[in-house]
C-alpha positions as CSV (number, residue, x, y, z in Angstrom):
1,N,-78.1,179.1,155.4
2,D,-78.5,182.0,157.8
3,K,-78.5,184.6,155.0
4,Y,-81.1,182.5,153.0
5,I,-83.3,182.3,156.2
6,E,-83.1,186.0,156.7
7,I,-84.0,186.7,153.0
8,L,-87.1,184.4,153.3
9,K,-88.2,186.0,156.6
10,K,-88.0,189.5,155.1
11,N,-91.0,188.6,152.9
12,F,-93.3,188.4,155.9
13,P,-94.3,190.8,158.7
14,N,-92.0,190.9,161.7
15,N,-94.7,189.7,164.0
16,F,-95.3,186.5,162.0
17,N,-94.8,183.5,164.2
18,L,-95.8,179.8,164.3
19,K,-96.2,179.4,168.1
20,G,-98.6,176.6,169.0
21,T,-98.2,174.9,165.5
22,K,-96.8,171.4,165.3
23,I,-95.2,170.6,162.0
24,V,-93.9,167.3,160.6
25,L,-91.1,168.1,158.1
26,D,-89.5,165.7,155.6
27,C,-86.4,167.2,154.0
28,A,-85.6,164.2,151.8
29,N,-82.0,164.1,153.1
30,G,-81.4,167.0,150.7
31,A,-80.8,170.7,150.3
32,G,-83.3,171.9,152.9
33,Y,-82.2,169.6,155.8
34,K,-80.6,172.5,157.8
35,A,-82.5,175.6,156.7
36,A,-86.1,174.3,156.9
37,P,-86.1,172.9,160.5
38,K,-84.1,176.0,161.7
39,L,-86.4,178.5,160.1
40,L,-89.6,176.9,161.3
41,S,-88.2,176.4,164.8
42,N,-87.1,180.1,164.9
43,L,-90.6,181.1,164.1
44,G,-91.8,179.2,167.1
45,A,-93.2,176.0,165.6
46,K,-92.7,172.7,167.2
47,V,-90.9,170.7,164.5
48,V,-90.7,167.0,164.0
49,S,-88.0,166.5,161.4
50,I,-87.4,163.5,159.2
51,G,-85.0,163.1,156.2
52,V,-82.4,165.3,157.8
53,K,-79.4,162.9,157.9
54,P,-77.8,163.1,154.4
55,N,-74.9,160.9,153.8
56,G,-74.3,161.7,150.2
57,F,-76.2,158.7,148.9
58,N,-79.6,158.8,150.6
59,I,-81.1,161.9,149.0
60,N,-84.8,161.2,148.0
61,D,-84.3,157.6,149.1
62,K,-87.7,156.5,150.3
63,C,-88.4,159.9,151.7
64,G,-89.3,163.4,150.6
65,S,-92.1,164.7,148.3
66,T,-92.1,161.5,146.2
67,Y,-92.9,159.4,149.3
68,P,-95.6,161.5,151.0
69,S,-96.7,158.4,153.0
70,K,-93.8,159.3,155.3
71,I,-95.4,162.6,156.5
72,Q,-98.8,161.1,156.3
73,S,-98.0,158.5,159.0
74,A,-95.8,160.9,161.1
75,V,-98.6,163.6,161.2
76,R,-101.0,161.0,162.6
77,K,-98.4,159.6,165.0
78,Y,-97.4,162.9,166.5
79,K,-100.9,164.6,166.1
80,A,-99.3,167.4,164.1
81,D,-101.2,170.3,162.6
82,V,-99.6,169.9,159.1
83,G,-97.0,167.9,157.3
84,I,-94.5,169.4,154.8
85,S,-92.4,167.4,152.4
86,F,-89.7,168.7,150.1
87,D,-87.7,166.9,147.4
88,G,-83.9,166.6,147.4
89,D,-83.2,170.1,146.0
90,A,-86.1,171.6,148.0
91,D,-87.8,173.3,145.0
92,R,-90.8,171.0,145.3
93,I,-93.4,170.7,148.1
94,I,-96.2,168.3,148.9
95,M,-98.2,168.7,152.2
96,C,-100.7,166.8,154.2
97,D,-103.4,168.1,156.5
98,E,-103.9,167.2,160.2
99,N,-106.0,164.2,159.2
100,G,-103.1,162.8,157.1
101,K,-104.7,163.7,153.7
102,I,-102.1,164.4,151.1
103,I,-102.3,167.9,149.6
104,N,-100.6,168.1,146.1
105,G,-99.4,171.1,144.2
106,D,-102.8,171.7,142.5
107,Q,-104.6,172.2,145.8
108,I,-101.8,174.5,147.1
109,I,-102.0,176.6,143.9
110,A,-105.8,176.8,144.2
111,M,-105.6,178.0,147.8
112,L,-102.9,180.6,147.0
113,A,-104.8,181.8,143.9
114,R,-108.0,182.5,145.8
115,R,-106.1,184.1,148.7
116,W,-103.9,186.3,146.4
117,K,-107.0,187.4,144.4
118,S,-108.8,188.5,147.6
119,K,-105.7,190.4,148.8
120,K,-105.2,191.9,145.3
121,I,-101.8,190.3,145.0
122,L,-102.6,188.0,142.0
123,K,-101.3,189.3,138.7
124,G,-103.0,188.1,135.6
125,G,-103.9,184.6,136.6
126,V,-102.5,181.1,137.0
127,I,-100.3,178.9,134.8
128,G,-100.7,175.2,135.3
129,T,-99.5,172.3,133.0
130,L,-101.1,169.6,130.9
131,M,-101.0,167.5,134.0
132,S,-102.9,169.9,136.2
133,N,-106.2,168.3,137.4
134,Y,-109.3,169.5,135.5
135,G,-110.9,170.2,138.9
136,L,-108.3,173.0,139.4
137,E,-109.3,174.5,136.0
138,N,-113.0,174.3,137.0
139,F,-112.4,175.9,140.4
140,L,-110.4,178.8,138.9
141,R,-113.1,179.4,136.3
142,K,-115.7,179.7,139.0
143,E,-113.4,182.1,140.9
144,K,-113.1,184.1,137.7
145,I,-109.3,183.6,137.7
146,K,-107.6,183.1,134.3
147,F,-105.9,179.7,133.8
148,F,-103.6,178.6,131.1
149,R,-101.7,175.3,130.6
150,S,-98.0,175.0,129.6
151,K,-96.1,171.9,128.7
152,V,-95.0,169.7,131.7
153,G,-91.9,171.0,133.4
154,D,-91.4,174.0,135.7
155,R,-89.2,175.8,133.0
156,Y,-92.2,175.8,130.7
157,V,-94.4,177.1,133.5
158,K,-91.9,179.9,134.1
159,E,-91.7,180.8,130.4
160,K,-95.4,181.1,130.1
161,M,-95.7,183.1,133.3
162,K,-93.1,185.5,132.0
163,K,-94.7,185.8,128.6
164,L,-98.2,186.5,130.0
165,N,-96.9,188.5,133.0
166,F,-98.6,186.2,135.5
167,N,-97.2,185.8,139.1
168,L,-98.5,182.4,140.1
169,G,-97.9,179.0,138.5
170,G,-96.9,175.5,139.1
171,E,-97.3,171.8,138.8
172,Q,-99.3,169.1,140.5
173,S,-96.0,167.5,141.6
174,G,-95.3,170.5,143.8
175,H,-93.1,172.8,141.7
176,I,-94.7,176.1,142.5
177,I,-93.5,179.5,141.4
178,L,-94.5,182.5,143.5
179,G,-93.7,185.4,141.1
180,K,-94.4,187.8,144.0
181,F,-91.2,186.6,145.7
182,A,-89.0,184.7,143.3
183,T,-88.5,183.7,139.6
184,T,-88.1,180.0,140.3
185,G,-89.6,177.3,142.6
186,D,-88.6,177.4,146.3
187,G,-90.3,174.8,148.5
188,L,-89.5,176.6,151.7
189,M,-90.9,179.9,150.4
190,V,-94.1,178.2,149.4
191,A,-94.3,176.4,152.8
192,L,-94.0,179.8,154.6
193,E,-96.7,181.4,152.4
194,V,-99.1,178.5,153.2
195,L,-98.2,178.6,156.9
196,F,-98.7,182.4,156.9
197,S,-102.3,181.7,155.8
198,L,-102.7,179.0,158.5
199,R,-101.5,181.2,161.3
200,K,-104.9,182.4,162.5
201,G,-105.9,179.0,163.9
202,K,-107.3,177.7,160.7
203,K,-107.1,173.9,160.2
204,A,-105.0,172.7,157.2
205,S,-108.0,170.5,156.1
206,Q,-110.2,173.6,155.9
207,L,-107.6,175.8,154.1
208,L,-106.1,173.3,151.7
209,N,-108.9,171.0,150.4
210,V,-110.0,173.7,148.0
211,F,-111.6,171.9,145.1
212,R,-113.0,168.4,144.3
213,P,-110.4,166.8,142.0
214,L,-111.4,164.6,139.1
215,P,-110.4,161.0,139.8
216,Q,-107.0,160.7,138.0
217,I,-104.8,157.8,137.2
218,L,-101.1,158.1,136.4
219,E,-99.1,155.2,134.9
220,N,-95.5,155.1,133.8
221,V,-94.6,152.5,131.2
222,M,-90.9,151.5,130.7
223,V,-89.9,151.4,127.0
224,K,-86.8,150.7,125.0
225,D,-87.8,153.4,122.5
226,K,-90.0,156.4,123.4
227,N,-90.9,156.9,119.8
228,I,-93.2,153.9,120.1
229,I,-96.1,156.3,120.7
230,N,-95.7,157.6,117.1
231,K,-96.3,154.1,115.6
232,P,-99.6,153.4,113.8
233,K,-100.7,150.7,116.3
234,C,-100.1,153.0,119.2
235,K,-101.8,155.9,117.6
236,K,-104.8,153.8,116.8
237,A,-105.1,152.6,120.5
238,I,-104.9,156.2,121.7
239,K,-107.5,157.4,119.2
240,K,-109.8,154.5,120.4
241,A,-109.3,155.5,124.1
242,N,-110.0,159.1,123.4
243,K,-113.2,158.1,121.6
244,L,-114.3,156.1,124.7
245,M,-113.8,159.2,126.8
246,N,-116.1,161.1,124.5
247,G,-116.1,164.4,126.5
248,Y,-116.3,162.7,130.0
249,G,-112.7,163.2,130.8
250,R,-109.3,163.5,129.1
251,L,-106.2,161.5,128.3
252,L,-102.6,162.7,128.1
253,I,-100.0,160.3,126.7
254,R,-96.4,161.7,126.4
255,K,-92.8,160.8,126.4
256,S,-90.9,161.4,129.7
257,G,-88.3,164.1,129.4
258,T,-86.0,162.5,131.8
259,E,-86.5,158.7,131.8
260,P,-87.1,155.8,129.2
261,K,-90.8,155.9,130.0
262,I,-94.1,156.8,128.4
263,R,-96.3,158.7,130.9
264,I,-100.0,158.1,130.8
265,M,-102.5,160.3,132.6
266,G,-106.3,159.7,132.5
267,E,-109.0,161.7,134.4
268,S,-112.7,161.4,134.5
269,Y,-115.6,161.8,136.9
270,D,-116.7,158.4,135.6
271,K,-114.2,156.1,137.3
272,N,-115.1,153.2,135.1
273,L,-113.4,155.0,132.2
274,I,-110.0,155.1,133.9
275,F,-109.8,152.4,136.5
């Protein structure tokens, strides 16, 4: 743990500190439960820790980045400046601002892309996935930052980053790869990079609500056979739904890579088309 903390700290100036910053931290009873609170406290932050009592069975159990409501309520309760939530293996990060608004991976990527471009750190552009919100794509286009999509999954993001020689990429779910520092996702590294941007007294709400996302709906449908989406009846329904969208949004229907589920994502500025 100590060696890992030192490696992370070496990526930032010696005078970097978080004095006067109150942080709510949810470690999902997982891999980051010791290193994350220790590192942020060492940097001078006042840390309110949750999800730091692993017992071998409670990892990700109603806590961590898949339950962001935990940091949301704790940030409001303790009047914290920012909330940070990792998943069990600490390679994923979801945040919330001082008002309790959830900040997903797309917003974090947008903030880092703009900042890295201005500091001349950004190499090539940004890799997102098929699930990345269209609002992110719009924002990056306006910022004149190249944006490409990979298949869903951080390994596909990493592959495309390597192929195109880009140094920033990630997923809405909070898997973010900072090629400037590492070749894989590291939630604590991403948290430090965001906190480094916040250190000059900026509010998280100002820094991290970067673009207006398209209203988006995500549904997971349990199925016995994931190949159901290849059946004519299903294909016909998907074709009909895409026709209804008619350029006002987009639909993504895919098999889950890890569960017996079909994942459905729809997004449109016209809420009537998706809700």
